[in-house]
C-alpha positions as a Python dict, from the first residue, in 0.01 Angstrom:
ca = {
    (1, 'X'): (0, 0, 0),
    (2, 'X'): (-306, 70, 172),
    (3, 'X'): (-322, 269, 465),
    (4, 'X'): (-504, 144, 773),
    (5, 'X'): (-763, 417, 640),
    (6, 'X'): (-806, 244, 346),
    (7, 'X'): (-827, -97, 512),
    (8, 'X'): (-1120, 36, 720),
    (9, 'X'): (-1284, 184, 503),
    (10, 'X'): (-1322, -71, 273),
    (11, 'X'): (-1465, -349, 598),
    (12, 'X'): (-1721, -72, 657),
    (13, 'X'): (-1806, -58, 287),
    (14, 'X'): (-1873, -450, 284),
    (15, 'X'): (-2054, -478, 611),
    (16, 'X'): (-2291, -211, 531),
    (17, 'X'): (-2340, -416, 166),
    (18, 'X'): (-2379, -705, 398),
    (19, 'X'): (-2661, -542, 636),
    (20, 'X'): (-2860, -418, 283),
    (21, 'X'): (-2822, -769, 117),
    (22, 'X'): (-2931, -923, 507),
    (23, 'X'): (-3189, -666, 597),
    (24, 'X'): (-3335, -598, 284),
    (25, 'X'): (-3377, -222, 150),
    (26, 'X'): (-3678, -156, 405),
    (27, 'X'): (-3428, -305, 689),
    (28, 'X'): (-3161, -72, 551),
    (29, 'X'): (-3419, 291, 536),
    (30, 'X'): (-3483, 181, 933),
    (31, 'X'): (-3112, 136, 1035),
    (32, 'X'): (-3037, 413, 837),
    (33, 'X'): (-3343, 610, 1004),
    (34, 'X'): (-3231, 492, 1336),
    (35, 'X'): (-2822, 586, 1317),
    (36, 'X'): (-2893, 874, 1212),
    (37, 'X'): (-2958, 1068, 1540),
    (38, 'X'): (-2664, 1107, 1723),
    (39, 'X'): (-2546, 788, 1562),
    (40, 'X'): (-2685, 571, 1877),
    (41, 'X'): (-2876, 260, 1797),
    (42, 'X'): (-3292, 331, 1910),
    (43, 'X'): (-3523, 77, 1835),
    (44, 'X'): (-3804, 250, 1999),
    (45, 'X'): (-3825, 449, 1692),
    (46, 'X'): (-4225, 491, 1528),
    (47, 'X'): (-4242, 296, 1205),
    (48, 'X'): (-4419, 346, 881),
    (49, 'X'): (-4694, 189, 725),
    (50, 'X'): (-4628, 125, 347),
    (51, 'X'): (-4827, -5, 109),
    (52, 'X'): (-4664, -330, -142),
    (53, 'X'): (-4724, -661, -372),
    (54, 'X'): (-4510, -907, -260),
    (55, 'X'): (-4406, -1241, -432),
    (56, 'X'): (-4253, -1512, -314),
    (57, 'X'): (-4038, -1700, -565),
    (58, 'X'): (-3851, -2136, -504),
    (59, 'X'): (-3710, -2309, -708),
    (60, 'X'): (-3929, -2653, -846),
    (61, 'X'): (-3754, -2944, -751),
    (62, 'X'): (-3465, -2767, -555),
    (63, 'X'): (-3367, -3135, -362),
    (64, 'X'): (-3360, -3306, -679),
    (65, 'X'): (-3136, -3016, -820),
    (66, 'X'): (-2892, -3065, -500),
    (67, 'X'): (-2870, -3415, -525),
    (68, 'X'): (-2747, -3394, -880),
    (69, 'X'): (-2541, -3042, -910),
    (70, 'X'): (-2408, -3124, -532),
    (71, 'X'): (-2102, -2889, -484),
    (72, 'X'): (-2208, -2675, -789),
    (73, 'X'): (-2613, -2599, -611),
    (74, 'X'): (-2488, -2266, -535),
    (75, 'X'): (-2338, -2151, -827),
    (76, 'X'): (-2706, -2255, -989),
    (77, 'X'): (-2839, -2082, -704),
    (78, 'X'): (-2657, -1753, -732),
    (79, 'X'): (-2733, -1809, -1148),
    (80, 'X'): (-3124, -1765, -1057),
    (81, 'X'): (-3075, -1524, -781),
    (82, 'X'): (-2887, -1292, -1031),
    (83, 'X'): (-3170, -1333, -1311),
    (84, 'X'): (-3433, -1285, -1029),
    (85, 'X'): (-3293, -977, -900),
    (86, 'X'): (-3241, -804, -1233),
    (87, 'X'): (-3601, -847, -1346),
    (88, 'X'): (-3716, -765, -1044),
    (89, 'X'): (-3557, -423, -1007),
    (90, 'X'): (-3596, -376, -1366),
    (91, 'X'): (-3960, -386, -1332),
    (92, 'X'): (-3961, -150, -1008),
    (93, 'X'): (-3880, -391, -705),
    (94, 'X'): (-3695, -511, -460),
    (95, 'X'): (-3503, -818, -387),
    (96, 'X'): (-3620, -877, -11),
    (97, 'X'): (-3474, -1164, 122),
    (98, 'X'): (-3316, -1495, -1),
    (99, 'X'): (-3389, -1817, 202),
    (100, 'X'): (-3123, -2083, 31),
    (101, 'X'): (-3344, -2154, -288),
    (102, 'X'): (-3675, -1919, -212),
    (103, 'X'): (-3703, -1548, -287),
    (104, 'X'): (-3942, -1300, -107),
    (105, 'X'): (-4001, -955, -406),
    (106, 'X'): (-4151, -646, -298),
    (107, 'X'): (-4295, -363, -441),
    (108, 'X'): (-4381, 3, -345),
    (109, 'X'): (-4682, 107, -367),
    (110, 'X'): (-4789, 463, -383),
    (111, 'X'): (-4975, 643, -81),
    (112, 'X'): (-5245, 733, -291),
    (113, 'X'): (-5658, 549, -365),
    (114, 'X'): (-5478, 425, -722),
    (115, 'X'): (-5232, 204, -634),
    (116, 'X'): (-5018, 240, -906),
    (117, 'X'): (-4669, 129, -906),
    (118, 'X'): (-4362, 315, -727),
    (119, 'X'): (-4063, 362, -937),
    (120, 'X'): (-3898, 346, -601),
}
């Protein structure tokens, strides 16, 4: 038997995970900073400039795949997303957004002039 507190904790954890997926890693940092002071939302907190490399990938001939796979198209998209995310993360990047058949990917750069890739 789960107590009401356990159920509530699981629900909050799931919502936090969905927020991370929905807003991406940059959005998660913004929300964390925004809610850190007294737990109230402050939309006027100033932003921080971040230098990054953005990549955009999409599934070629997605309409054709959709017609052929029909109800199994989401299984296909989820497998492509898992592979894409795995390789982006292993190379120091962050999957930022998934929009149907397209993926926005981000690699943050260090603040120095050398422009080398950051590890996080």
